[in-house]
C-alpha positions in Angstrom: 0.0 0.0 0.0 1.4 3.4 -1.0 1.3 6.1 1.7 1.0 9.7 0.8 3.9 12.0 1.9 3.7 12.8 5.6 4.9 15.6 7.8 7.2 14.3 10.5 6.1 14.7 14.1 9.3 16.5 15.0 9.5 18.7 11.9 8.9 22.3 12.7 6.1 23.9 10.7 6.3 27.4 9.3 3.8 30.1 10.4 1.2 30.9 7.8 0.7 34.6 8.5 -2.3 34.9 6.2 -4.0 32.0 7.8 -3.4 33.4 11.3 -4.9 36.7 10.3 -7.8 35.0 8.7 -8.4 33.0 11.8 -9.1 36.3 13.7 -10.8 38.3 11.0 -13.3 35.5 10.6 -14.6 36.6 14.1 -14.7 40.3 13.1 -18.0 40.8 14.9 -16.2 40.3 18.3 -13.8 43.0 17.4 -16.7 45.3 16.5 -18.4 44.5 19.7 -15.3 45.0 21.8 -14.5 48.4 20.2 -18.1 49.5 20.6 -18.1 48.6 24.3 -14.7 50.2 25.0 -15.7 53.4 23.2 -18.9 53.6 25.2 -16.9 53.1 28.4 -14.5 55.8 27.3 -17.4 58.2 26.7 -18.8 57.7 30.2 -15.3 57.9 31.7 -14.7 61.2 30.0 -18.1 62.4 30.9 -17.9 61.7 34.6 -14.2 62.2 35.3 -13.2 65.5 36.7 -10.9 67.3 34.1 -7.5 68.6 35.4 -6.1 71.8 33.9 -2.5 72.9 33.9 -1.6 76.4 35.2 1.8 77.9 34.5 3.7 81.0 35.5 7.2 82.1 34.3 9.4 83.8 36.8 12.7 85.6 36.1 15.1 85.5 39.1 17.8 88.2 39.2 20.7 85.7 39.5 24.2 87.1 39.8 25.6 84.1 38.0 23.1 84.0 35.1 20.8 87.0 34.7 21.6 89.4 37.4 23.6 92.1 35.6 20.6 94.5 35.6 20.2 94.2 39.3 23.9 94.8 39.9 23.7 98.0 37.8 20.7 99.2 39.6 22.5 98.9 43.0 25.8 100.4 41.8 24.9 103.8 43.2 24.6 102.4 46.8 27.9 100.6 46.9 29.4 103.5 49.0 26.9 102.9 51.7 28.9 100.0 52.9 25.8 97.8 53.0 26.4 94.0 52.5 25.6 92.8 49.0 24.1 89.3 48.7 24.6 87.2 45.6 21.6 85.1 44.4 21.7 81.7 42.8 18.7 80.4 40.8 19.0 76.9 42.1 18.8 78.2 45.7 15.7 80.1 44.8 14.1 77.0 43.3 14.6 75.3 46.7 13.1 78.2 48.5 10.0 78.2 46.2 9.6 74.5 46.8 9.7 74.8 50.6 6.6 73.6 52.4 6.7 76.5 54.8 6.5 79.1 52.0 3.5 77.3 50.4 1.8 77.0 53.8 2.1 80.8 54.4 0.8 81.5 50.9 -2.2 79.2 51.5 -3.0 80.8 54.8 -3.3 84.2 53.1 -6.0 82.8 50.7 -9.4 82.8 52.5 -11.0 80.8 49.7 -9.0 77.7 50.6 -10.6 77.4 54.1 -12.8 75.5 53.9 -12.9 73.8 50.6 -16.4 73.6 49.1 -17.6 70.7 46.9 -20.9 70.3 45.0 -21.9 66.6 45.0 -23.8 65.4 42.0 -25.3 62.0 41.2 -22.0 60.6 40.0 -19.3 63.2 40.2 -18.3 65.6 43.0 -16.8 68.9 41.8 -14.9 71.5 43.8 -16.4 75.0 43.8 -14.0 77.9 44.3 -14.1 81.7 44.3 -17.1 83.3 42.6 -18.4 79.8 41.7 -18.6 78.7 45.3 -22.1 78.3 46.9 -21.2 80.1 50.1 -19.1 82.9 51.4 -17.5 81.7 54.7 -16.1 84.0 57.3 -13.7 82.3 59.7 -13.3 84.1 63.0 -11.1 81.6 64.9 -9.5 78.3 63.7 -7.4 75.7 65.4 -5.7 73.7 62.7 -4.4 71.0 65.0 -7.9 70.0 65.9 -8.7 69.5 62.2 -6.5 66.4 62.2 -9.5 64.5 63.6 -11.5 62.9 60.8 -14.9 63.0 62.6 -15.1 66.8 62.5 -13.3 67.5 59.2 -16.2 67.4 56.7 -19.7 68.7 56.8 -22.6 68.5 54.4 -24.9 71.5 53.9 -28.5 71.5 52.7 -30.2 74.8 52.0 -33.9 75.1 52.6 -36.4 76.2 50.0 -36.6 79.8 51.2 -32.7 80.0 51.3 -32.9 81.7 54.7 -31.4 78.8 56.7 -29.5 75.6 56.1 -28.9 72.2 57.8 -25.3 71.4 58.7 -24.6 67.6 59.0 -21.5 66.0 60.3 -20.0 62.8 59.1 -21.5 60.9 62.0 -25.0 62.0 61.0 -25.5 64.7 63.6 -27.4 67.6 62.1 -28.1 71.2 63.2 -30.1 74.1 61.6 -28.5 77.5 61.3 -29.5 80.9 59.8 -27.2 82.4 57.2 -24.8 84.8 58.9 -25.2 83.1 62.3 -22.0 82.4 64.2 -21.3 78.7 64.3 -19.2 77.3 67.1 -17.3 74.1 66.4 -14.5 72.3 68.3 -12.0 73.5 65.8 -13.2 77.2 65.6 -15.9 79.7 64.9 -17.2 80.7 61.5 -20.3 82.0 59.7 -21.9 81.1 56.4 -23.6 83.4 53.9 -25.0 82.5 50.5 -23.1 83.6 47.4 -25.6 85.9 45.5 -24.0 84.8 42.2 -24.6 81.1 42.8 -27.8 79.4 41.8 -28.8 76.8 44.3 -30.3 73.5 43.2 -31.0 70.2 45.0 -27.3 69.3 44.9 -25.6 68.3 48.1 -22.8 70.7 49.2 -19.8 69.6 51.2 -17.5 71.7 53.4 -14.1 70.4 54.2 -12.0 72.3 56.7 -8.3 71.7 55.9 -5.3 71.5 58.0 -3.1 73.8 56.0 0.1 71.8 56.7 -1.4 68.6 55.3 -3.2 70.4 52.5 0.0 72.1 51.4 1.9 68.8 51.5 -0.8 67.1 49.3 -1.0 70.1 46.9 2.8 70.3 46.5 2.6 66.9 44.8 0.7 68.5 42.0 3.1 71.4 41.7 6.3 71.5 39.6 9.0 74.2 40.0 12.0 73.9 37.7 14.5 76.0 35.9 13.5 76.3 32.3 17.1 76.4 30.9 20.5 75.9 32.5 21.7 79.0 30.6 19.0 81.3 32.0 17.6 82.2 35.4 14.0 81.6 34.5 11.8 79.4 36.7 8.7 77.7 35.5 6.0 77.1 38.1 3.4 74.6 37.0 0.3 73.3 38.9 -2.2 70.7 37.8 -5.6 71.3 39.4 -9.3 70.7 38.4 -10.0 74.4 39.4 -8.0 76.7 37.3 -8.7 79.9 39.3 -7.6 78.3 42.5 -4.3 77.3 40.9 -3.8 80.8 39.6 -4.4 82.3 43.0 -2.1 79.9 44.8 0.8 80.5 42.3 0.3 84.3 42.4 0.2 84.3 46.2 3.3 82.0 46.4 5.3 84.4 44.2 4.1 87.4 46.3 5.2 85.8 49.6 8.5 84.7 48.0 9.2 88.2 46.8 8.3 89.7 50.2 10.7 87.3 51.9 13.4 88.2 49.5 13.0 91.9 50.2 12.9 91.3 54.0 16.2 89.3 53.8 17.9 92.2 52.0 16.7 94.8 54.5 18.0 92.9 57.6 21.5 94.5 57.4 20.2 98.0 56.8 17.7 97.7 59.7 20.5 96.6 62.1 22.7 99.5 60.9 19.9 102.0 61.5 19.3 100.5 65.0 23.0 100.8 65.9 23.2 104.4 64.7 20.0 105.3 66.6 21.6 103.9 69.8 24.8 106.0 69.3 22.7 109.1 68.5 20.8 108.8 71.7 24.1 108.8 73.6 25.6 111.7 71.6 22.5 113.9 72.1 22.9 113.6 75.9 26.6 114.4 75.7 26.1 117.3 73.3 23.4 118.8 75.5 25.7 118.6 78.5 28.5 120.4 76.6 26.2 123.2 75.4 24.9 123.7 78.9 28.5 123.9 80.2 29.3 126.7 77.6 26.3 128.6 78.7 27.1 128.2 82.4 30.7 129.2 81.9 29.9 132.4 80.0 27.3 133.3 82.5 29.6 132.7 85.4 32.6 134.6 83.9 30.4 137.2 82.2 32.1 136.9 78.8 30.5 136.8 75.3 33.5 136.4 72.9 37.0 135.0 72.8 39.8 137.5 71.8 41.8 136.9 68.7 45.1 136.6 70.4 44.3 133.1 71.5 43.4 132.0 68.0 47.0 131.8 66.8 48.0 129.4 69.6 44.8 127.4 69.3 45.0 126.8 65.6 47.8 124.3 65.9 46.4 122.6 69.0 43.0 122.2 67.4 44.3 119.9 64.7 46.0 117.7 67.3 42.9 117.7 69.4 40.8 116.7 66.4 43.1 113.8 65.8 42.9 112.9 69.4 39.1 112.9 69.4 39.1 110.9 66.2 41.2 108.3 67.9 38.8 108.3 70.8 35.9 107.9 68.4 37.5 105.0 66.7 38.3 103.5 70.1 34.7 104.0 71.2 33.4 102.4 68.0 35.8 99.5 68.3 34.7 99.0 71.9 31.0 99.1 70.9 31.7 96.5 68.1 33.6 94.3 70.4 30.8 94.5 73.0 28.2 93.8 70.3 30.0 90.7 69.0 30.7 89.3 72.5 27.3 90.0 73.9 25.3 86.8 74.6 22.3 86.3 72.3 24.0 88.0 69.3 25.6 84.9 68.0 23.3 84.7 65.0 22.7 88.5 64.6 24.1 90.6 61.8 27.0 92.9 62.8 26.5 96.6 61.8 28.8 98.2 59.3 32.0 99.6 60.7 30.9 103.2 60.5 34.1 105.0 59.6 36.7 102.4 60.6 38.9 102.5 57.5 40.6 99.2 58.1 39.9 97.0 55.0 40.6 93.8 57.0 38.0 94.5 59.6 35.4 95.6 56.9 36.1 92.4 54.9 35.6 90.2 58.0 32.4 91.9 58.9 31.1 91.5 55.4 32.0 87.8 55.4 30.3 87.4 58.8 27.1 89.0 57.7 27.1 86.9 54.5 27.4 83.7 56.5 24.5 84.9 58.8 22.2 85.5 55.8 23.2 82.2 54.3 22.4 80.4 57.6 19.0 82.2 57.8 18.2 81.2 54.2 19.2 77.6 54.8 16.9 77.4 57.9 13.9 78.0 55.7 14.3 74.6 54.1 16.3 72.5 56.6 16.5 71.9 60.4 19.1 73.6 62.7 20.7 70.3 63.4 21.5 69.7 59.7 25.2 69.3 58.8 25.0 72.2 56.5 23.8 74.6 59.3 26.5 73.2 61.6 29.2 73.9 59.0 28.0 77.5 58.7 28.0 77.8 62.5 31.6 76.7 62.6 32.5 79.2 59.9 30.7 81.9 61.9 32.6 81.1 65.1 35.9 81.3 63.2 35.1 84.6 61.6 33.8 86.0 64.9 37.1 85.2 66.6 39.0 86.8 63.7 36.9 90.0 64.1 37.6 90.1 67.8 41.3 89.6 67.3 41.4 92.3 64.6 39.5 94.7 66.9 42.1 94.1 69.7 44.9 94.8 67.2 43.2 98.0 66.1 42.6 99.1 69.7 46.4 98.7 70.4 47.2 100.8 67.3 44.7 103.5 68.4 46.2 103.5 71.9 49.7 104.1 70.5 48.3 106.9 68.2 46.6 108.6 71.2 49.9 108.5 73.1 51.8 110.3 70.4 49.1 112.9 69.9 49.0 113.6 73.7 52.7 114.1 73.6 52.5 116.7 70.9 49.4 118.2 72.5 51.2 118.7 75.8 53.9 120.8 74.1 51.3 123.2 72.7 49.5 123.3 76.0 52.5 124.8 77.7 52.3 127.7 75.2 48.6 128.3 76.0 49.4 128.7 79.7 50.4 132.2 79.0 46.7 132.8 77.8 44.3 133.9 80.5 42.8 130.8 82.2 39.2 131.9 81.5 39.6 132.2 77.8 41.5 128.9 77.6 38.7 127.1 79.5 36.1 128.5 77.2 37.9 127.6 74.1 38.3 124.0 75.4 34.6 123.7 76.1 33.7 125.1 72.7 36.2 122.7 71.0 34.5 119.8 72.7 31.1 121.0 71.6 32.2 121.3 68.0 33.7 117.8 67.8 30.6 116.2 69.3 28.4 118.1 66.9 30.5 116.9 64.0 30.1 113.3 65.1 26.3 113.8 65.5 26.0 115.1 62.0 28.1 112.3 60.6 25.9 109.7 62.3 22.7 111.4 61.0 24.2 111.3 57.4 24.9 107.5 57.7 21.4 106.9 59.0 19.8 108.7 56.0 22.0 106.6 53.7 20.8 103.4 55.3 17.1 104.5 55.1 17.7 105.2 51.4 19.0 101.7 51.0 15.9 100.3 52.6 13.7 102.3 50.3 15.7 101.2 47.2 15.4 97.5 48.0 13.6 95.6 45.2 12.5 91.9 45.0 14.7 89.2 43.5 12.3 88.3 40.7 9.7 89.5 38.3 7.0 87.7 36.4 7.7 87.3 32.7 4.4 85.6 31.7 1.4 86.2 33.8 -0.1 83.1 35.5 -2.5 81.5 33.1 -4.4 78.2 32.8 -4.9 76.2 29.6 -8.4 75.8 28.2 -7.8 72.1 27.2 -7.5 69.7 30.2 -4.2 67.8 30.5 -6.1 64.9 32.2 -7.9 63.0 31.0 -6.7 63.5 27.4 -9.8 62.9 25.3 -8.0 61.9 22.1 -5.7 59.5 24.0 -8.5 58.0 25.9 -10.5 57.3 22.7 -7.4 56.0 21.0 -6.6 53.7 23.9 -10.2 52.4 24.1 -10.1 51.8 20.3 -6.9 49.8 20.7 -8.2 48.0 23.8 -11.4 47.1 21.9 -9.2 45.2 19.4 -6.7 43.9 22.0 -9.2 42.4 24.4 -11.0 40.1 21.9 -7.7 39.3 20.3 -6.2 38.2 23.7 -9.4 36.3 24.6 -9.4 34.4 21.3 -5.6 33.8 21.5 -5.7 32.4 25.1 -8.9 30.5 24.4 -7.0 28.8 21.5 -4.0 28.4 23.7 -5.9 26.7 26.5 -8.1 24.7 24.1 -7.2 21.0 24.4 -9.4 19.9 21.5 -8.2 19.3 17.9 -8.9 22.5 16.2 -6.7 22.5 13.1 -5.2 20.0 10.8 -1.8 21.1 11.9 -2.7 19.8 15.4 -2.7 16.3 14.0 0.3 16.8 11.8 2.4 18.1 14.7 1.6 15.0 16.8 1.3 12.1 14.4 2.7 11.0 11.1 -0.4 9.0 10.2 -1.7 9.6 6.6 -4.8 11.7 6.4 -7.4 10.2 4.1 -9.6 13.2 3.9 -11.7 15.8 5.6 -15.5 16.1 6.0 -17.2 19.4 6.5 -19.8 20.3 9.1 -23.1 18.7 7.9 -25.8 21.1 6.7 -28.7 18.9 7.8 -29.4 16.5 10.6 -29.9 13.5 8.2 -27.6 10.5 8.7 -27.4 9.7 5.0 -26.2 12.8 3.1 -24.7 11.1 0.1 -27.5 10.1 -2.2 -27.9 9.6 -5.9 -27.8 12.8 -7.9 -26.8 14.9 -4.9 -24.1 17.6 -5.5 -23.8 19.0 -2.0 -20.3 20.0 -0.8 -20.4 17.3 1.9 -21.3 14.6 -0.7 -18.4 15.8 -2.9 -16.1 15.4 0.1 -17.1 11.8 0.5 -16.5 11.2 -3.2 -13.1 12.8 -2.7 -12.4 10.4 0.2 -13.5 7.5 -2.1 -11.0 8.6 -4.7 -8.2 9.0 -2.1 -9.1 5.5 -0.9 -8.4 4.0 -4.3 -5.1 5.9 -4.6 -4.1 4.9 -1.1 -4.8 1.2 -1.7 -3.6 1.0 -5.3 -2.8 -2.6 -6.1 -3.9 -3.9 -2.7 -7.1 -5.3 -1.3 -9.4 -2.8 0.4 -12.5 -5.0 0.7 -12.9 -4.8 4.5 -12.7 -1.2 6.0 -12.8 -0.8 9.7 -13.8 2.6 11.3 -13.2 3.6 14.9 -12.4 6.7 17.0 -11.2 7.8 20.4 -14.6 8.2 22.0 -18.3 8.3 21.3 -19.7 11.2 19.4 -16.9 11.7 16.8 -19.0 10.7 13.8 -17.7 7.3 12.8 -21.2 5.9 12.2 -22.0 8.9 10.1 -18.7 8.3 8.2 -19.4 4.6 7.7 -22.9 5.2 6.3 -21.9 7.9 3.8 -18.7 6.2 2.8 -20.7 3.1 2.0 -23.2 5.2 0.1 -20.4 6.8 -1.9 -19.0 3.4 -2.8 -22.4 2.2 -3.8 -22.8 5.2 -6.2 -19.6 4.1 -7.9 -21.3 0.7 -8.7 -20.0 -1.3 -5.8 -22.0 -3.6 -3.6 -21.5 -2.6 0.1 -22.6 -4.0 3.4 -22.3 -2.1 6.7 -21.7 -4.1 9.8 -22.9 -2.6 13.1 -20.3 -4.0 15.4 -20.8 -1.3 18.1 -22.6 -3.9 20.2 -22.8 -1.6 23.3 -24.2 1.5 21.7 -25.6 0.6 18.3 -26.9 3.6 16.2 -26.4 2.6 12.6 -29.9 1.2 12.0 -31.5 4.0 13.9 -29.7 6.7 11.9 -30.9 5.1 8.6 -34.5 4.7 9.9 -34.3 0.8 9.7 -36.1 -1.2 12.3 -34.0 -3.5 14.5 -34.1 -7.2 13.5 -31.8 -10.1 13.9 -28.2 -9.1 13.9 -24.7 -10.1 14.7 -25.3 -11.3 18.3 -28.1 -13.5 17.0 -25.9 -14.9 14.3 -23.2 -15.9 16.8 -25.7 -17.5 19.2 -27.9 -19.2 16.6 -25.9 -21.4 14.3 -29.0 -22.0 12.1 -28.9 -18.4 10.9 -27.1 -17.4 7.7 -25.6 -14.0 6.8 -28.4 -13.6 4.2 -30.9 -13.8 7.1 -29.3 -10.7 8.7 -29.1 -8.4 5.6 -31.4 -5.4 5.5 -31.4 -3.2 2.4 -31.1 0.6 2.5 -34.1 1.8 0.5 -32.5 5.1 -0.7 -29.5 3.2 -2.3 -29.7 0.1 -4.3 -26.8 -2.2 -3.5 -26.2 -1.0 0.0 -27.1 -3.4 2.9 -26.9 -3.2 6.6 -26.4 -5.9 9.3 -27.4 -4.7 12.7 -25.9 -5.5 16.0 -28.9 -7.4 17.3 -29.7 -7.6 21.0 -27.0 -6.1 23.2 -25.1 -9.0 24.7 -23.8 -9.2 28.2 -20.2 -10.0 27.0 -19.6 -8.1 23.7 -15.8 -8.6 23.8 -16.0 -12.4 24.2 -18.7 -12.6 21.6 -16.3 -11.2 19.0 -13.8 -14.0 19.6 -16.4 -16.6 18.5 -15.6 -18.5 15.3 -18.9 -17.5 13.8 -17.5 -14.0 13.4 -14.8 -15.4 11.1 -17.5 -17.3 9.2 -19.5 -14.2 8.8 -16.6 -12.3 7.2 -15.8 -15.2 4.9 -19.3 -15.4 3.5 -19.7 -11.6 3.1 -16.4 -11.2 1.3 -17.7 -13.5 -1.4 -21.0 -11.6 -1.8 -19.9 -7.9 -1.4 -17.3 -5.6 -2.9 -16.8 -3.7 0.3 -17.4 -4.5 3.9 -17.5 -1.5 6.3 -17.2 -2.2 10.0 -18.6 0.3 12.5 -16.5 -0.4 15.6 -16.8 1.1 19.1 -14.2 3.7 20.1 -10.7 2.3 20.8 -10.3 4.7 23.6 -13.0 3.0 25.6 -13.1 -0.7 24.6 -10.7 -3.1 22.8 -13.3 -4.5 20.3 -11.6 -2.6 17.4 -8.3 -4.4 17.9 -10.2 -7.8 17.8 -11.9 -6.9 14.6 -8.8 -5.3 13.2 -7.5 -8.7 12.2 -10.3 -9.0 9.6 -9.8 -5.5 8.1 -7.6 -4.6 5.1 -7.9 -0.9 5.9 -8.5 1.0 9.1 -10.0 4.5 9.3 -9.7 6.6 12.5 -12.2 9.3 12.7 -11.1 12.6 14.5 -13.7 15.3 15.0 -12.8 18.9 15.1 -13.4 20.8 18.4 -14.4 17.4 20.0 -11.4 15.1 20.0 -8.8 15.8 22.6 -5.3 16.5 21.5 -3.9 14.1 24.0 -6.0 11.3 22.4 -3.8 11.6 19.3 -1.1 10.0 21.3 -3.2 6.8 21.4 -3.7 7.0 17.6 0.1 7.4 17.1 0.7 4.4 19.3 -1.7 2.3 17.3 0.0 3.4 14.1 3.6 3.0 15.3 2.9 -0.5 16.8 0.7 -1.6 13.8 -2.1 -2.6 16.1 -4.5 -1.9 13.2 -3.8 -2.5 9.5 -3.1 0.4 7.2 -4.4 3.0 9.6 -5.4 6.4 8.2 -7.2 9.4 9.7 -10.4 11.1 8.5 -11.2 14.6 9.9 -14.8 15.1 10.6 -17.1 18.2 11.3 -14.8 20.8 9.7 -16.0 24.4 10.1 -14.6 27.6 8.7 -12.7 28.2 11.9 -10.9 24.8 11.5 -9.8 25.6 7.9 -6.7 27.6 8.9 -7.4 30.3 6.3 -9.5 28.5 3.8 -13.1 28.6 5.0 -16.1 26.7 3.7 -18.9 28.9 5.1 -21.6 26.1 5.4 -24.2 25.5 8.1 -24.7 23.3 11.0 -23.6 19.6 10.8 -24.2 16.3 12.4 -21.9 14.0 14.4 -21.8 10.6 16.1 -24.3 10.2 18.9 -26.2 13.4 18.1 -29.4 12.2 19.7 -29.1 14.2 22.8 -31.5 17.0 23.7 -30.7 20.4 22.5 -29.2 22.6 25.1 -30.7 26.0 25.9 -29.3 28.9 23.9 -27.0 31.2 25.8 -26.7 34.9 25.4 -23.3 34.4 23.7 -24.8 31.9 21.3 -27.5 34.3 20.4 -25.0 37.1 19.7 -22.9 34.7 17.5 -26.0 33.8 15.5 -26.9 37.4 15.1 -23.5 38.2 13.5 -23.2 34.8 11.8 -22.2 35.0 8.1 -24.6 33.6 5.6 
């Protein structure tokens, strides 16, 4: 017998892309349904999801490293005031803007954030803010720490029909009625509620949520982004994502306002300390100057003089210069003493040191400038980090070192001033000896007037320095300015409508695709011809499509249906497969009941009869006979009777099939108690010997080999064995049994017939025909499911 070329079990098979695509496009209605459902879900998601808008502001920081040239030029005129100049770095300013304390202070200055108002709809709850809020709430007292308790944080408000009063309900269900404008006392504070005249009240439920600003700012900061726009510029971009655009605008503007005010306050600290130091010195000089002036008045009055004669002027001219130097030295000594006292005074460790006020020593001025710079750097660092941080400790160590250097420099200057005073006093004593010749009265008067003039000069000098410091305070400007006003986009950044619809469209395709893919992956039934070729190397005799009717006999004379043509094709393949060999006795079996072997036997026999052959069908399925019932032939004496009754002849068992002349059937007869032993009886051999002489073909309808061993017993009589495999019914694991039978030659010339082929089993080459019939299809019809109804609705004709 010639076998057709086979595909090896171990041979890898190439992927047929077109067939794979057709396998899914054949179920196009599931993709349409999936896309439709996903688009509907996307529509409702977009309808009831609160949109989030992006609000942005662009801030230019006057950075000394990047963009601060203009600021430096603007302050050039004040460099001679000896006020400490502080350099700005944009990265530091970003850290300041990101600080939680700054955001908390900004939020506390916005009354609309306390409490937050929400309008609760049937599905979505939306925040109402500003002119769109239902109420105007005036808070008199508020204890934020109490708001950490959840049971008093949120309230619902229901307005009566007359809009003259409202019911305030807590989370725990406790309700109270209040009039609009009435003071409401709660554990966390006192407030009053008045209706917003611009709001139109409906039956919507309104929620009031009193916020702890610390927690609220921490949560809100997660939706805020503050970054430098470009490393080459000093521009900062502040971005906030919030469902309420106006609230985001107000928060950003207030944040910038508080930030600028802090920057101005930091710059004015040095000037304020200098003014305070000068005021303290002026108060002392005013008392001294008043005492000297009173001394002049009393001296003139006592000595009855009104003017000093010109003869003392010549002597005094030279002494006056020395005296001026002496007083200057005393002034410097006094200033140095005051600075030393200020630095060493307990409590001033972290205070700024006033400018040196006339001390012309560059080393001292440089140390004081460094000290004040470190103090400002420490204060700025404390806005974002704790005092125990290593950065603050390093600054404290630097401050201690600079303070010691200032003290040491002051001591050195005091020694120098002391030496200078000694030299001046020595020269001054020489001139004093000359003045002794001048009358004592005039000499004393001139000394008093000289002291008065020096103190008045110092007083005027200090007044001038005070005015310069006040000018510096007035000229202080903020570190930044807004380039682009805070604005919110009209299109929400979340959810993105186009992206959601695109995603739902893709999801509508992917979900059915995955379901079908995993359903096929988990399907343990034979679905495609390649499932057989990949597990066995048994020749395939042919394929039978899904039957269009429920009739058992579909191959009749003059029929041209597709399924009858398939049986004719199998008949032709049978002749080629057994070319030159005997194919008189054909045995048919399967793995289990319901795979259509009886249907195949009947119609194969009919196909052979139509070719002019005389065929007999033997119903050897002694346990579950269905051959006669399917052909509509009444049960009569059969095989079991023939074995038991030796008087019977094979001719007594033959029953003709009325639709086809030349086709006979021998039934199984009564079901015996021992079918397997019955088949071993010698009468079975006698039956086959007689039938072989009278018929061209004998077709044996055997029980499934996966359940009983009858087929192996009858296999000794068969020239050809046909194993029926039904699509979407036979388990893939059962193909291992078929391969074992074929490999060990348990049945003669075994071949496979594929039954019940549908378009989805064609792997790219569909038939498109209707419902079929299989073995054992006498069960009650099951109730249609919803999925079955949908499939039939989209079923192709």
